C-alpha positions in Angstrom: 3.5 17.9 30.3 6.2 15.2 30.0 5.5 12.6 27.4 7.5 9.4 26.8 7.0 8.0 23.3 8.1 4.4 22.7 8.7 3.3 19.1 9.9 0.0 17.6 11.8 2.0 14.9 13.4 5.3 14.4 10.6 7.4 12.8 12.9 9.0 10.2 13.5 8.8 7.3 9.9 8.4 6.2 9.9 5.2 4.1 7.4 3.1 6.1 3.9 3.6 7.4 4.5 3.3 11.1 7.4 5.8 10.8 5.2 8.3 8.9 2.5 8.1 11.6 4.9 8.4 14.5 6.9 11.2 12.9 4.0 13.5 12.2 2.1 12.9 15.5 5.2 13.3 17.6 6.4 16.4 15.8 3.1 18.1 16.6 2.9 16.8 20.2 6.4 18.2 20.8 5.1 21.7 20.1 3.2 21.7 23.4 4.9 19.0 25.5 8.3 17.9 26.6 8.8 14.7 24.6 11.3 12.0 25.3 11.5 9.8 22.1 12.7 6.3 22.9 13.4 4.2 19.8 14.6 0.7 19.1 16.7 0.0 16.1 18.1 -3.1 14.4 19.7 -1.0 11.7 22.6 1.5 11.6 21.4 5.0 12.3 22.7 8.1 10.5 23.7 11.0 12.8 21.9 13.4 10.5 18.6 11.5 11.1 19.1 11.7 14.8 19.9 15.4 14.5 16.6 16.0 12.5 14.5 14.3 15.3 16.3 16.4 18.0 15.3 19.5 16.1 11.8 19.1 17.6 12.2 16.5 20.4 13.9 17.6 23.5 15.2 14.1 24.3 16.0 11.3 22.0 17.4 7.8 22.9 18.0 5.1 20.3 18.7 1.6 21.7 20.4 -0.7 19.2 19.3 -4.3 19.0 22.1 -6.5 17.5 21.1 -9.3 15.2 22.4 -12.0 17.5 20.1 -10.8 20.3 17.2 -10.9 17.9 18.0 -14.5 16.8 18.4 -15.6 20.4 15.1 -14.0 21.3 13.3 -15.7 18.5 14.5 -19.1 19.7 13.4 -18.4 23.3 10.1 -17.1 22.0 9.2 -20.6 21.0 8.7 -21.4 24.7 6.9 -18.1 25.5 3.3 -17.0 25.2 4.4 -13.7 23.7 3.8 -13.1 20.0 6.9 -13.2 17.9 6.1 -9.7 16.9 6.6 -8.6 20.5 9.5 -10.9 21.3 11.5 -9.6 18.4 11.5 -6.1 19.9 11.7 -6.9 23.6 15.2 -7.2 25.1 16.6 -7.0 28.6 19.2 -4.3 27.8 16.5 -2.1 26.2 14.2 -2.8 29.2 16.9 -1.5 31.6 17.4 1.5 29.4 13.7 2.5 29.4 13.5 1.9 33.2 16.3 4.4 33.6 14.5 6.9 31.4 11.3 6.5 33.5 13.3 7.0 36.7 15.0 10.2 35.5 12.5 11.7 33.1 9.5 10.9 35.2 6.9 11.2 32.4 3.3 12.2 33.0 2.2 9.8 30.3 3.6 7.1 28.0 2.6 6.6 24.4 3.4 3.2 22.8 3.1 2.7 19.1 2.0 -0.9 18.2 1.8 -3.8 20.7 5.5 -4.5 19.7 6.5 -1.9 22.4 4.0 -2.4 25.1 5.9 -5.1 27.0 8.3 -2.4 28.2 5.7 -0.6 30.3 3.0 -3.2 30.8 3.8 -3.4 34.6 4.0 0.3 35.1 0.7 0.7 36.7 1.6 4.1 38.2 1.9 5.7 34.8 -0.8 6.9 32.5 -0.5 4.9 29.3 -1.9 5.1 25.7 -1.6 2.4 23.2 -1.7 3.2 19.5 -2.6 -0.1 17.9 -2.1 1.7 14.6 -3.7 -1.3 12.8 -4.9 -4.7 13.8 -1.8 -6.9 13.6 -3.7 -10.1 14.5 -6.1 -9.6 11.5 -3.3 -8.9 9.2 -1.5 -12.1 10.3 -4.8 -14.0 9.9 -5.2 -12.8 6.3 -1.6 -13.7 5.5 -2.2 -17.2 6.9 -5.2 -17.8 4.5 -2.9 -17.6 1.5 0.2 -19.1 2.9 1.7 -22.5 2.0 1.0 -25.4 4.5 4.2 -25.2 6.7 4.1 -21.4 7.0 0.3 -21.4 7.6 0.8 -23.4 10.8 3.2 -20.8 12.2 1.0 -17.8 11.0 -2.1 -19.3 12.6 -0.3 -19.8 15.9 1.1 -16.2 15.8 -2.5 -15.0 15.1 -3.7 -16.6 18.2 -0.9 -15.2 20.3 -1.5 -11.7 18.9 -5.2 -11.8 19.6 -4.6 -12.7 23.2 -1.9 -10.1 23.6 -3.8 -7.3 21.9 -6.7 -8.0 24.3 -4.4 -8.1 27.3 -2.8 -4.8 26.4 -6.3 -3.3 25.9 -7.0 -3.9 29.6 -3.6 -2.7 30.8 -3.6 0.7 29.0 -5.7 3.7 29.9 -6.4 4.7 26.3 -6.4 2.9 23.0 -6.3 4.4 19.6 -6.3 3.0 16.1 -5.9 4.3 12.5 -9.4 3.6 11.2 -12.9 2.4 12.2 -12.4 -0.6 9.9 -9.4 -1.7 11.9 -11.2 -1.0 15.2 -14.0 -3.3 14.2 -11.4 -6.1 13.5 -10.2 -6.1 17.1 -11.5 -9.1 19.1 -11.9 -7.3 22.4 -15.5 -7.0 23.6 -15.0 -3.3 24.4 -13.4 -2.4 21.0 -16.0 0.3 20.4 -14.3 2.3 23.1 -11.1 2.6 21.0 -10.6 6.1 19.6 -10.0 6.4 15.9 -7.1 8.7 15.2 -6.5 8.6 11.4 -3.4 9.5 9.6 -3.1 12.8 7.8 -1.3 13.8 4.6 1.1 16.7 4.3 -0.7 18.7 1.6 2.1 21.3 1.6 4.7 18.7 0.7 2.5 16.4 -1.6 1.1 18.8 -4.2 0.1 18.3 -7.9 3.0 18.7 -10.4 2.7 19.3 -14.1 5.6 17.1 -15.4 6.2 14.7 -18.3 4.6 11.3 -17.7 7.2 8.6 -18.2 5.0 5.7 -16.9 1.4 4.8 -17.2 0.9 3.1 -13.9 2.4 3.4 -10.4 2.6 1.4 -7.2 4.6 2.7 -4.2 5.3 1.4 -0.7 7.7 -0.7 1.4 8.3 -3.4 -1.1 9.5 -6.0 1.6 6.0 -5.8 3.3 3.9 -8.9 2.5 0.7 -7.1 1.6 2.6 -4.8 -0.8 4.4 -7.8 -2.4 1.1 -9.6 -2.8 -0.5 -6.5 -4.4 2.2 -6.0 -7.1 2.3 -9.7 -7.9 -1.5 -9.6 -8.4 -1.1 -6.4 -10.5 1.6 -7.8 -12.7 0.5 -11.4 -13.1 -3.3 -11.0 -13.3 -4.1 -7.4 -14.2 -1.4 -6.2 -16.5 -1.7 -9.0 -19.1 -5.4 -8.0 -19.6 -4.3 -4.4 -20.1 -1.5 -5.4 -22.5 -3.9 -7.3 -24.6 -5.4 -4.0 -25.6 -2.6 -1.6 -24.9 0.7 -3.6 -25.3 3.0 -0.7 -24.3 1.4 0.1 -21.0 4.2 0.7 -18.4 4.3 0.2 -14.6 6.7 1.7 -12.1 7.1 0.0 -8.7 8.8 2.4 -6.3 9.7 1.8 -2.7 12.3 0.7 -0.2 13.8 -2.8 0.1 12.1 -4.6 -2.9 11.7 -8.3 -2.2 13.4 -10.8 -4.7 10.0 -11.6 -6.1 9.4 -8.0 -6.8 12.8 -7.4 -8.4 12.3 -10.4 -10.7 9.2 -8.7 -12.2 11.4 -6.2 -14.0 13.6 -8.9 -15.5 10.6 -10.7 -17.0 8.6 -7.8 -18.4 10.3 -4.9 -20.2 7.3 -2.7 -19.3 7.8 -3.1 -15.6 10.4 -0.9 -13.7 11.4 -1.6 -10.1 13.2 1.5 -8.8 13.8 0.5 -5.2 14.3 3.4 -2.7 14.0 6.9 -4.2 15.2 10.1 -2.6 12.0 11.9 -3.2 8.9 9.8 -3.7 7.1 12.8 -5.1 9.1 12.3 -8.3 7.6 8.8 -8.7 4.0 10.1 -8.2 4.6 12.9 -10.6 6.0 10.6 -13.3 2.9 8.4 -13.7 -0.7 8.8 -15.0 -2.6 6.5 -12.7 -2.0 5.1 -9.2 -3.0 1.4 -8.8 -3.1 -0.3 -5.4 -5.0 -3.6 -5.6 -4.5 -4.5 -2.0 -5.8 -8.0 -1.3 -4.5 -8.5 2.3 -3.3 -6.4 5.2 -4.9 -3.8 7.5 -4.5 -0.2 8.3 -4.7 3.0 6.3 -2.8 3.1 3.0 -0.7 6.3 3.2 0.2 5.7 -0.4 -3.3 6.4 -1.5 -3.5 9.6 0.5 -0.2 10.8 -1.0 -1.2 9.9 -4.5 -4.5 11.8 -4.1 -2.7 14.8 -2.7 -0.4 14.7 -5.8 -3.4 14.9 -8.0 -3.4 11.3 -9.3 -6.5 9.3 -10.2 -6.4 6.1 -8.0 -7.7 2.6 -8.5 -7.7 0.4 -5.5 -9.7 -2.4 -3.6 -12.6 -2.2 -1.2 -10.2 -3.4 1.5 -8.0 -0.4 1.1 -10.7 2.2 0.5 -12.8 1.1 3.5 -10.1 2.7 5.7 -9.8 5.8 3.4 -13.5 6.4 2.9 -13.3 8.0 -0.6 -16.5 7.9 -2.6 -16.3 5.3 -5.3 -16.6 6.5 -8.9 -16.2 10.1 -7.7 -12.9 10.3 -5.8 -11.6 6.8 -6.4 -12.3 3.7 -8.5 -12.7 0.3 -6.9 -11.7 -3.0 -8.4 -12.6 -6.6 -7.4 -11.6 -9.1 -10.1 -8.6 -8.6 -12.4 -11.0 -7.8 -15.3 -12.5 -4.9 -13.4 -9.1 -3.4 -12.5 -8.1 -3.7 -16.2 -11.3 -2.1 -17.4 -10.7 0.9 -15.0 -7.1 1.3 -16.1 -7.9 1.1 -19.8 -10.8 3.6 -19.5 -8.6 6.1 -17.6 -5.7 5.8 -20.0 -8.1 6.4 -22.9 -9.9 9.4 -21.3 -7.8 12.2 -20.0 -10.8 14.2 -18.9 -11.9 11.3 -16.7 -8.5 11.2 -15.1 -8.7 14.9 -14.4 -12.2 14.6 -12.9 -11.2 11.8 -10.6 -7.9 13.5 -9.6 -9.7 16.8 -8.8 -12.3 15.1 -6.6 -9.6 13.0 -4.8 -7.5 16.1 -4.1 -10.5 17.9 -2.6 -11.3 14.8 -0.5 -7.9 14.4 1.2 -7.7 18.1 1.9 -11.0 17.9 3.8 -10.7 14.5 5.5 -7.0 13.9 6.4 -5.2 16.5 8.5 -2.2 15.7 10.8 -3.0 18.7 13.1 -6.5 17.4 13.9 -5.2 13.9 14.5 -2.5 15.0 16.9 -5.0 17.2 18.7 -7.4 14.3 19.2 -4.5 12.1 20.5 -3.4 14.9 22.8 -6.8 15.3 24.3 -7.0 11.6 25.1 -3.7 11.6 26.9 -4.1 14.9 28.8 -7.9 15.4 29.2 -7.4 17.7 32.2 -5.3 20.1 30.2 -7.1 20.3 26.9 -10.5 18.7 27.4 -11.8 15.1 26.9 -13.1 14.2 23.4 -14.6 10.8 24.1 
């Protein structure tokens, strides 16, 4: 079958969650179907990255969006009903490009990742269409608004309302809807949200495997460090949790690893000699292997935290929040530890640092859990069956 996949970003290299999900699902779908990968990009693209995607996708088209077009689009979005998240990525020259692809490629089905891309095919009623919400953008925006300052809160609340309306509209215009977790499905506002299929992420357990190496850091946090929920998480960790840990273990060190660290994140390393901000690293596995404990005190945001799955697969004991673990589903106190207040996070960290056998028990259970519960092949198969039920059987 011919499948057109529309993405708001090039899904390689794998430094962001939406890229990771798209990459692994598309790579597996391309084994059985002729895939045309249509990507938008506001960044320069390396030819080697394009070559890598072409190694498994028969067709690849990347449409560059200049910054001046984005700025102009944001101005006009003030007078539109579209969410800014959608307006940022929807441009006339890209629309013309995808129209040409549809006319020449003639896809049997279209897969759009995130509502950011759905405007390009919303009026294509003749095509079968699947929307991968991935996570609930409207709820993530709503949570950001709760902690924002007054001027920004007005904008975020308005964007939340736009996103709710748009997510509901796209629900009705697409044949299938999928999402990353049951938790995120329950956060959608559409009355038929229970019909949305849960297609979780997987973890590459052949790539992410335990390593026996020297530990140069006590604690680790990884992720896209320009993403507000990740920024909020490390600020919470450094300002509210780490002082409690240092009161009993003054030398406890923290590594913050991930692409594009925000200025507030970079400043953490200048103020505390025990905090290291590495920025982008060539092989994130080196960061996982260098630390004793993975800590992700996520306070806002939605979706499935790939960082937790990767840390578990690397054999690390993990401490996180209910918000993050609700999507993962690991058993508290057996495969993961859950914190609520700073004091509870600090207590978990201190206990694990003082008891190597407890670190080993938690890591062993976490490794067994991710091997059983998160598999990219099963997720891709479920998505495939939704899009092409006549060929491989319906799973609803």
